[in-house]
N, C-alpha and C positions, 0 to 999 in steps of 0.2 A: 662607633669605629667597628667595622666588620674584620674578623679574623680569616686568616685564609685556613679554612677546614676541610677535611677530608670528608666528603659527604657519606661514604661507606662507613666512616667510623661514628661520625655524629650527624646523622640523616634528619635533625629538625632544625627549625628556623630557630630556636632558641640558642643552641650551640655555636649559632656564628655571631654571637655579640659577647664583647669583652665585659669582666667584671665592672669596669669602670663607665661603662655606658649607663646612660640615665635610667634611673630605677622604673620610671614608666614605661619605656621602651622594653625593658626586659620582663616585666610584668605583662605586658601586652603579648609578647612572643611566647612568654609560658602559658599563657592561656591559650593560644593559637596551637602551641605544640600540645597540649592537652587534648584539646578539642579533638585534633588531627590523629591522635594515637587512639584515643575511644572511637572515633567514626572508623579508622580502618579496621580495627579488630571487629565491629559491630558489622561492618559491610561484608567482609570475608567470612564471617560464620554465617551471616544470612544467606549469603549465596552458597556456602557448604553445604549448610545443614538444611536449608528449606528451598534452594534453587530461587531465591528472590532476591530483591534490591532494597537498599534501605529506602529509597522513595516510595515504593510500594508499601513497604511496612510503615512507613509514616502516614500514609495516606489511608490504610487501613486502620491505624491506631486513632486517627482524627475521627474516621467514621464511626468506630466503635464509642467514643465519646458523644457521638451526636447521632442518636438511632432513628430519628426524623429525616435524616438527611441533611446536607450543605450544599449550598450553592456553590459554583466554581469560585466565585469572588472570595466566599467566607473561607473555603478550602485552601486557596492560594494564601488568603491572610493568615490563617493558622501556622501553614507550612513556610511562611516567610520567602515565598518565591512567587513567580509573575503568574499572572492567567494562562498565557502561553504555555507555560512549563506543565502546568497542571492539566490543561485541556490534552495536549499530547501524552500525558501519563494516563489519565482517566481513559482516554479513547482506548489505548492499549489494554489496560485492565478491563474494561468493557467487552473488549474481543476476547479476552482470556476468561472471563465470566466470573471476576472477582467484584465488581462493581456493576450497578444499572442507574440509568438516568430515569427520572419520572417528573412530570409536570410538577412545579411548584403554584399549590394553590393560592398562595399568597402574592404571587407576581407571574402572570402568565408568559412573562417575557424571559423567565430563566428557569431552568432546571434545577431538581435537587438529586445530587449524588448520594447514593446509598449503597453499603455494602450487600453483595448477595449472599446466599446463605454459603456458597463456597467460599466465598470472601471472609465472611464472619468466621468460618471454621478454620479457615487458615490462619486469622489472626488469633483465635483463641489457641491455635497450637503453638505458634511463635511468641506470644506474649509472656508466658511464664519463662521461658527459655532466655528471651532477651532481658528479662529482669535478672535472672540469675547471673547472666554475663555482665551487666552491668554492676550489680553486688560484688561479683569478683574482682571487677577492675577498680572497685571504691574499697577494696578490702584492707588497704594499707592506711585507711582513715579510721578513726573512732568515729561513733555516733556524734560526740560533742564536738569534734573537729569537722564533721561533714555540715552541723547546724551552723558553724562558726562560719565556713567558707560560703555556705548558701547566704546567710545574713551578708556577709562583705559583697558578694556578687550581687546581690539585691541592690546595693547601695552604690556600686559601681555602675549598675545597669541605670538605676536613676539619674545618676551625675552624667550620663552620657546622653540620655534622653532629654536632660534639663539643657544641656549645651548644644544639642541639637535642633532644639524648637527655636 
């Protein structure tokens, strides 16, 4: 049951459901709301403080974890987006000098994407600040609550994967 809610007063998805709606629906909408709130904060702060976007940050974060580089397919898989989305993003980042393509010695048909020195420096500057933002956004939870929430979300993730298979 959806309620007639003024979006200026209650701008999230969760506020549009009634208390007597199914618990599963309310939980799903709470997860979406939390994700959107956190993502909006991070997007805005990246734009304001580093003049960059969340997708660019995410690419550099994945490349930081793979210093030998990643194929476009591996990068898109890690980012959970299509190869087409990653190709355009990587092309733009290459033009800006943040990433470079090099031949993949294991497969001549593909290239490896690596952060350039400029990309690595940008990520090194952003990462601690990003971590501080996330820490601040999670400050309302104790460490024990975060551990429990992580465990419960892991259980939910496994349940969803099993039912999707």
